[in-house]
Backbone as JSON, one array per atom type, in Angstrom:
{
  "sequence": "MLTHVKSFQLKYSRTGTKWEDEWDSKLAKAIPRLIRIELIVNSGKKEVRYETLAFPGILFK",
  "N": [[0.96, -7.48, -16.42], [4.26, -6.56, -15.32], [7.23, -8.31, -16.35], [8.96, -9.43, -14.26], [7.56, -8.89, -11.97], [5.82, -10.22, -9.37], [3.81, -9.71, -7.52], [1.73, -7.01, -6.51], [0.56, -4.93, -4.06], [-1.77, -2.9, -2.29], [-2.53, -1.64, 0.88], [-4.69, -0.31, 3.37], [-5.03, 1.94, 6.17], [-6.41, 3.26, 9.19], [-5.15, 3.54, 11.61], [-2.77, 2.07, 11.65], [-2.61, -0.35, 12.85], [-4.67, -2.09, 12.14], [-5.26, -3.36, 8.99], [-6.72, -2.75, 5.79], [-8.0, -4.11, 2.71], [-9.37, -2.62, 0.89], [-10.5, 0.77, 0.33], [-12.93, 3.1, 0.93], [-13.43, 6.28, 0.4], [-15.67, 7.91, 0.45], [-17.45, 6.53, 2.1], [-15.92, 6.32, 4.46], [-15.47, 8.96, 4.86], [-13.07, 10.25, 4.77], [-9.54, 10.31, 3.95], [-7.23, 7.55, 3.96], [-5.03, 7.23, 6.79], [-2.65, 5.9, 6.59], [-0.91, 4.18, 3.99], [0.05, 1.1, 2.89], [2.46, -0.14, 0.78], [3.27, -2.81, -1.2], [5.55, -4.77, -2.98], [6.41, -7.58, -4.79], [9.01, -9.2, -6.35], [10.51, -11.33, -8.82], [13.76, -12.36, -8.57], [16.18, -13.69, -10.12], [16.54, -16.85, -8.82], [15.08, -16.42, -6.57], [12.51, -14.78, -4.59], [12.0, -11.34, -4.03], [10.98, -9.05, -1.63], [9.57, -5.89, -1.37], [8.68, -3.18, 0.65], [6.87, -0.33, 1.7], [5.71, 2.58, 3.49], [3.18, 4.99, 3.02], [2.19, 8.25, 3.86], [-0.46, 9.79, 3.37], [-1.84, 13.04, 2.82], [-3.09, 16.39, 3.12], [-1.41, 19.26, 2.33], [-1.04, 22.53, 3.47], [-0.03, 25.78, 2.65]],
  "CA": [[1.91, -7.09, -15.41], [5.65, -6.6, -15.75], [7.8, -9.66, -16.4], [9.52, -9.93, -13.0], [6.71, -8.53, -10.84], [4.92, -11.31, -9.0], [2.68, -9.21, -6.76], [1.68, -5.6, -6.13], [-0.59, -4.77, -3.19], [-1.97, -1.71, -1.48], [-3.36, -1.86, 2.06], [-5.04, 0.99, 3.93], [-5.26, 1.88, 7.61], [-6.67, 4.49, 9.95], [-4.3, 3.59, 12.8], [-1.52, 1.35, 11.49], [-2.7, -1.66, 13.49], [-5.6, -2.9, 11.35], [-5.1, -3.01, 7.57], [-7.84, -3.13, 4.93], [-7.66, -4.29, 1.3], [-10.08, -1.6, 0.11], [-10.79, 2.0, 1.07], [-13.98, 3.91, 0.33], [-13.32, 7.6, 1.02], [-17.02, 8.44, 0.68], [-17.99, 5.86, 3.28], [-15.09, 6.68, 5.62], [-15.46, 10.43, 4.92], [-11.68, 10.65, 5.0], [-8.53, 9.51, 3.27], [-6.54, 6.73, 4.96], [-3.85, 7.86, 7.4], [-1.48, 5.16, 6.13], [-1.05, 3.25, 2.87], [1.19, 0.18, 2.81], [2.71, -0.53, -0.61], [4.11, -4.01, -1.21], [5.9, -5.25, -4.31], [7.22, -8.8, -4.77], [9.59, -9.43, -7.68], [11.38, -12.49, -9.0], [15.14, -11.96, -8.81], [16.89, -14.96, -10.28], [15.79, -18.0, -8.29], [14.38, -16.09, -5.33], [11.59, -13.65, -4.59], [12.42, -10.23, -3.19], [9.81, -8.28, -1.2], [9.8, -4.49, -1.03], [7.51, -2.62, 1.33], [7.04, 1.02, 2.22], [4.48, 3.22, 3.96], [2.91, 6.35, 2.57], [1.37, 9.01, 4.8], [-1.13, 10.8, 2.55], [-2.45, 14.16, 3.52], [-3.18, 17.64, 2.38], [-0.51, 20.27, 2.9], [-1.42, 23.91, 3.22], [1.06, 26.74, 2.86]],
  "C": [[3.33, -7.19, -15.96], [6.23, -8.0, -15.57], [8.23, -10.2, -15.04], [8.67, -9.59, -11.78], [5.73, -9.67, -10.57], [3.66, -10.78, -8.33], [2.85, -7.73, -6.48], [0.42, -5.43, -5.3], [-0.58, -3.43, -2.5], [-2.88, -2.1, -0.32], [-3.54, -0.49, 2.72], [-5.35, 0.86, 5.41], [-5.57, 3.26, 8.17], [-5.63, 4.67, 11.06], [-2.93, 2.95, 12.64], [-1.53, -0.02, 12.14], [-3.61, -2.61, 12.72], [-5.52, -2.41, 9.9], [-6.27, -3.55, 6.77], [-7.38, -3.21, 3.48], [-8.29, -3.22, 0.41], [-10.33, -0.39, 0.98], [-11.82, 2.79, 0.29], [-13.99, 5.26, 1.03], [-14.69, 8.22, 1.28], [-17.63, 7.83, 1.93], [-17.23, 6.27, 4.54], [-15.09, 8.18, 5.87], [-14.08, 10.96, 5.26], [-10.77, 9.84, 4.09], [-7.83, 8.67, 4.33], [-5.33, 7.47, 5.53], [-2.57, 7.21, 6.91], [-1.85, 4.3, 4.93], [0.22, 2.41, 2.83], [1.29, -0.31, 1.36], [3.68, -1.7, -0.58], [4.3, -4.48, -2.64], [6.78, -6.49, -4.14], [7.69, -9.06, -6.19], [10.42, -10.71, -7.67], [12.77, -11.98, -9.37], [15.98, -13.23, -8.9], [16.02, -16.09, -9.79], [15.04, -17.68, -7.01], [13.43, -14.91, -5.53], [12.13, -12.59, -3.64], [11.18, -9.38, -2.91], [10.24, -6.87, -0.81], [8.52, -3.95, -0.4], [7.84, -1.22, 1.82], [5.7, 1.54, 2.69], [4.39, 4.62, 3.38], [1.97, 6.99, 3.59], [0.66, 10.11, 4.02], [-1.72, 11.9, 3.41], [-2.46, 15.38, 2.63], [-2.29, 18.65, 3.09], [-0.99, 21.65, 2.51], [-0.22, 24.8, 3.49], [0.51, 28.09, 3.22]]
}
């Protein structure tokens, strides 16, 4: 892992209320509606947490 990165996590959800650590697209027969991306880094003497949501999907033109 990178020097200052303490943690990197992905969580998956169908609804945004219940989050799962793993996602099996074959079992769920779908991609997750939401993916939560969390990164914790050491910045000097403190930890800084970054979090964002991704909304995966297929776009048709």
